[in-house]
Every structure is written in C-alpha cells, then in structure tokens.
C-alpha positions in Angstrom: 0.1 0.1 0.0 2.7 2.4 0.4 3.9 2.5 -3.4 0.3 4.1 -3.7 0.7 7.2 -2.3 3.7 8.2 -4.3 1.6 7.2 -7.3 -1.1 8.7 -6.6 1.0 12.1 -5.9 3.0 11.9 -9.4 -0.5 11.9 -10.8 -0.8 15.3 -9.4 2.1 16.7 -11.4 3.0 13.7 -13.9 1.4 15.4 -16.7 3.7 16.8 -19.9 3.0 19.5 -21.6 2.2 19.0 -25.5 3.2 20.8 -28.5 0.8 21.3 -31.3 1.9 20.5 -34.6 -0.3 21.4 -37.8 0.9 22.1 -41.2 -0.2 25.8 -41.0 2.2 26.5 -37.9 -1.5 27.2 -35.7 -2.7 24.6 -33.5 -3.5 21.3 -34.9 -7.0 21.3 -32.2 -8.3 24.8 -33.2 -7.3 26.4 -29.8 -5.4 29.6 -29.1 -2.6 27.8 -27.0 0.3 26.5 -27.6 -0.8 22.7 -26.4 -2.9 19.9 -28.0 -5.8 20.2 -26.1 -9.3 21.9 -26.3 -9.2 24.9 -23.8 -7.3 27.9 -24.6 -4.6 28.1 -22.3 -1.7 26.5 -22.5 -1.2 24.2 -19.5 -1.5 20.8 -21.2 -5.0 19.8 -19.5 -8.4 20.1 -20.9 -10.1 22.7 -18.9 -9.9 26.6 -18.8 -7.7 27.4 -16.2 -3.9 27.7 -16.3 -3.2 25.0 -13.5 -1.6 21.9 -14.4 -3.2 18.7 -13.7 -6.8 20.1 -13.0 -9.8 18.9 -15.3 -13.5 20.4 -15.6 -14.5 18.0 -13.1 -11.5 19.3 -10.3 -12.5 22.6 -10.5 -14.3 24.4 -7.7 -18.1 23.6 -8.0 -19.0 26.8 -6.2 -17.5 29.6 -3.9 -17.9 29.5 -0.5 -18.3 32.0 1.9 -15.3 33.5 4.5 -17.2 31.8 7.3 -16.9 28.2 5.4 -13.3 29.1 4.4 -12.8 29.2 8.1 -11.2 26.4 10.2 -10.0 26.3 13.8 -7.4 23.4 14.6 -8.5 22.2 18.2 -6.0 20.9 21.0 -6.5 17.4 20.2 -5.6 17.7 16.8 -3.1 15.1 14.9 0.0 17.1 13.5 1.0 15.2 10.6 4.6 15.6 10.0 5.5 12.6 7.7 4.2 10.0 5.7 1.1 8.9 7.9 -1.6 6.2 7.2 -4.9 6.9 9.3 -8.4 5.6 9.1 -9.8 7.3 12.4 -12.1 10.1 12.5 -10.6 13.1 14.2 -8.4 16.4 13.3 -5.6 16.4 11.2 -3.3 18.8 10.5 -1.1 17.8 7.8 2.3 20.0 7.8 4.4 21.3 4.7 6.3 18.1 2.7 4.2 15.3 4.9 1.7 13.0 3.6 -1.7 11.6 5.0 -3.4 8.9 3.7 -6.5 8.5 4.9 -9.1 5.9 4.4 -11.6 6.5 7.3 -15.0 8.8 7.5 -15.8 11.9 9.9 -12.5 13.8 9.4 -11.9 17.3 9.7 -8.6 17.5 7.5 -6.3 20.9 6.9 -3.4 20.3 4.6 -0.6 23.1 4.7 0.9 24.5 1.5 3.1 21.7 0.1 1.4 19.5 2.1 0.0 16.0 0.3 -3.2 14.2 0.8 -4.2 11.0 -0.4 -8.3 10.7 0.2 -10.0 7.5 0.1 -12.6 7.5 2.9 -16.2 9.6 2.7 -17.6 11.9 4.1 -15.0 14.1 5.0 -14.1 18.0 5.0 -11.2 19.2 3.9 -9.4 22.6 3.8 -6.2 23.0 1.4 -4.0 26.1 1.1 -2.7 26.9 -1.8 0.2 24.5 -3.1 -1.2 21.6 -1.6 -1.8 18.1 -3.5 -4.6 16.1 -3.4 -5.6 13.0 -4.7 -9.4 12.0 -3.9 -10.6 8.6 -5.2 -14.1 8.2 -3.1 -17.2 10.7 -3.7 -18.9 12.6 -0.8 -16.5 14.6 0.5 -16.3 18.5 0.8 -13.0 20.3 0.0 -12.5 24.1 0.7 -9.7 25.2 -1.5 -7.3 28.2 -2.0 -6.3 29.0 -5.5 -3.4 26.8 -6.7 -4.6 23.4 -5.0 -3.7 20.5 -7.2 -6.4 17.9 -6.7 -7.1 14.7 -9.0 -10.2 13.6 -8.4 -12.2 10.6 -9.3 -15.6 12.5 -9.1 -18.5 13.2 -6.8 -16.3 15.8 -4.4 -17.9 18.6 -2.9 -15.5 21.4 -4.1 -15.8 25.2 -2.7 -13.3 28.0 -3.9 -11.8 30.3 -1.1 -10.4 33.4 -1.7 -7.9 32.1 1.6 -8.5 29.4 4.0 -8.5 31.2 7.3 -6.7 28.7 9.6 -7.3 29.6 13.3 -4.1 27.8 15.3 -4.7 29.4 18.7 -5.4 26.5 20.1 -3.8 24.0 18.0 -1.5 21.7 19.6 2.2 22.9 20.1 4.5 22.3 18.5 1.9 22.2 15.4 3.4 22.3 11.5 
C-alpha cells in the first residue's frame, strides 16, 4: 500500500506539456494555445484554467463564504509531520512536506501549503491551502480550497473555492506545523 501514495501524488504533477503541430503553424486542435488540448490555455489539460493537472471535474463547483473558508485547529488535532496512514475520525493537520493517506470517515483535515493528502474515505471535510496536493478516490467529500491547489479527483467531490483559507491555530497543539 505504501507504493500507492507516491503513485497517486505523481499523478498530480505527472502530466507533460504537449506542443501542437499543424502544417499551417497553428494549433492542430484549433485552440489558441501552444498545447494539444481543447481549451484556450497552455497548461496541457482540457479545462480553461492555467493550472496543470486540473480537469473540468476537479474545478471548484461553487464559491464558499468567508465563514466556510475558516477552520480552527483544536488542541487534540493530530499533527502530521511525515508520511502517515490513518482511518480514525478526528482532526488532522497536515504539515508542509508531509503526506496523510486517509481512508476513514468523519475527519476534518487541514492541508498546509506543500502538504499532501490521499483521501479514499468518505464523507470528510478538507481545507487545503495553496500549494497543497490532493488525490481523492471516493465521492462525497467536501473540499474548501484556495487557488493553486492541485487536485486529482475521481469525481463526486463537493469542491468550494475560497479566496483564502483562514486557519485559526490559537488552540492548536504545540508544537504544530
């Protein structure tokens, strides 16, 4: 099972850029960019954003309110500072350069910038800061995300866009991230 974590996270960044080649020097697919997908940006995927790896199904489905984009880390939160596999409900705080593989239900998961989450349980709530990498393999989860979060999603995830994630660490465990 340990091989699955790097493999799924590689999927977040493993897409290569493609160069359009047509006899007329324009795009072979009639878009206005320099890759061979069907959108108008140059990031190599088929949606209209400029973030590599997203697909139309991984884009946020709605905009969250500032209150929804705020999350408090309680004193009993589990601080994830290395690669960890968990199934128990609770609050998890995933630090920079750490990976949480979670397959349970009822969790609150906060993923710091450059933290990684492999989520195969449902339902759970996730707050992801810009730069986080998420691989979601089960439907029914809710993800509150800042721009710049890389998500590989098998579908059915409720994604909400946040201008910024407000993480209240006043009661968080010490040391935290």
